[in-house]
N, C-alpha and C positions, 0 to 999 in steps of 0.2 A: 265643134263646140266642146268645151271642156266640162266634164261631169263635175258637179259640186262635191267638194270634199265633205266627209261626215263631220258633224260638230265635235265628236270625240273620237280619238283613235280606237281601234278595235280592242286594244287591251285594257281600256279604262273601265268598262263596266265590271269585269271580274275583279279588278283591283279595288274598286269602290265597294263591291260586295264583300270582299275579304275584310276590308277595314271596318265595314259596318258590323260584320259578325264578331270581329275582335272587340269592337267597342261595346257591343251588347253583352259579350261574355264578361268584360271588365265590369260593366255596370251591375250585372247580376251578381258577380262575386262580391262586389263592394256592398250591395244591399244585403247579401247573406251575412256578411261580417257585422254589419251595423244593425241587423234586425234582431228579433227575439225568437227563441225556440218556443213555439206555441203548442207543441205536442205533449204537454204535461198531462198525464192522466189522473184526474181527480179520483176516479173510482179505484185506480191502482193504488193511490196513496191510502185510501180508506181501507183497502184490503190489507195493506201492510200494517195499518193500525190494529186491525182485528187479529192478525197473526201475532203481533207484538204483545197484545194483552194475553193471548193464549200462552205465549212464551213466558210472560211474567208469572203467570199462575204455575206453570210447570217448574220454572226456576225456583219459585218460592218453596217447593217441596224438596229441593236438593240439599243434601247434608254436607257437601264439600264445595269449596270454591272451584275446584276443577270441573265438577259436573255443572255448576252454575255457569261457568264460562262456556262450557260445551253447548249448553242449551241456547245461550245467546249468540254464540258463533253460528249455530245451525239456523237461528232466526235471521241473522244478518245475511247468510247465503240465500235463504228463502226470499227475503225482502228484495235482494238484488234480482232474483229471477222474476218475481212479481212485477217489479218496477220496469225491468227490461222488456218483459212481454207486453205489459200494458202500454208503455210508451211506444214500442214498435208498432203495436196495433193502431194506436191513435195517429202516429206519424204516417202510416200507410194510408189510413182513411183520409187524412188531410193533405196527402201528397207532399209531406215535409221531409227533407233528408235528415237522418239522425246524426250522421257522422261528418257533416260539413257545415261550415258557418257557425251559427249560434249553438247548434247541438254539440259540436266538438268543443266549443268554448265552455259550455256548461259542464261537460265531463272533465275537462282540464281544470276548471275552477273547483270542482268538488274533490278531485283526486288527492291533492296534497294534504288537506286535513284528515282524510280517511287513512292515508298512509301513516301520518303522525299518530292517529288514534291506535292503529294496529301496533306500532312500535311501543307506545307508552303503556299499552295493556301488558305487554311482557315485562316492561320495566317496573310497573307498580306491583305486579304479581311477585316478581323476584324480590322486590323491596319489602314485601310483607304488608303492603297497604292496599289490598284489593278493594277495600271499602271506598276508595277514591275513584274506582273505575266507572261507576254509573255517571257521576257528575262529569268526569272527563269525556266519556263517550257522548253525552248529551251536548256538551259545549262544543266539541269539535265537529260533531254532526251538524249542529246548528251553524257553525262557521262555514262548513262546506256548502250547506244549503244557501247561505247568504252569498258566498262568492260565486258558486255555480248558478244560483238562482238569479243573479244579475242579468243573465242572458235569456231568462224565461219571462213568464207573466209576472206582473208586479207583486202579486200576493205571496209568491214563493219566498223572497227574501224576508218578508214579515214573519212567515212561518219559521225561518231560520233563527230570527231574533228571539222568538218565543222559546225555541229549543235551548238557546244559549241562556235565557233567563231561568228556565227549569234546571238546567245543568248547574248554574251558579248556586241556586238554592240547595241542590243535592250535595254540593261540596261543603256547605256550612251546616247542613242538617245532620242529625244522628245517622250513623252508618246503617242502622237497622231499617231506615226508611228508604234505602237505595232502590229496592224493588218497586216501591210505590212510585218513586220518581221515574223509573224506567217505564212503568205502565202509563203514567200520566204523559210522558214525553213521546216515546215511540208509539204508544197506543192511542191515547185520546187526541193528542195534537194532530197526528196523521189522519185520524177519522174526521175531526172537525174541519181541518183545512182541505182534506180530500173532498168532502161533500161541497164545501164552498167553491172549490176550483171546478168541480164537475158541473155545478149549477151555473156558474158564471161563464165558463169557457168551454164546457162540453167535454165529453170523454171520461 
């Protein structure tokens, strides 16, 4: 009597398993690209706002443009450290990868306006019009928040638009008001939106 042949050849189950793994990996990668980066830290944003208000106070006492720029450059570096640490902490808690999918897109969206702001800072300083720097910083930071924030929670691009509005006002207001606009934008807006993000989305 002839033994019945198996329904599938011996090599079929591994092949099916391999294809299933490949399909799951493709689906996961597609979802990461289409999803949102939800590890935005509201309390981190609020901390940046507090440090920016302190920087605005310190910068207001400086007697030279160079020292004013130095204070705000130090504040920018401190803000990067605060945001990086807080987002990393939130991402680890939520098991969300920082440098893949939406997280990477968020960084790539924010980077070009930040690079342009750095270049224009030197250009405006050399041109002898440093009074335009606060408005330029606020507008380009807002632009970066809008473009990068497209891949995060919905309220982040709204914050970017508010930064752009404050920057536009700073560009048409008297130069002496620049410090107040910096405090209002980088300080108060970060605190307000940071608290809202923390309450709505956690972190």
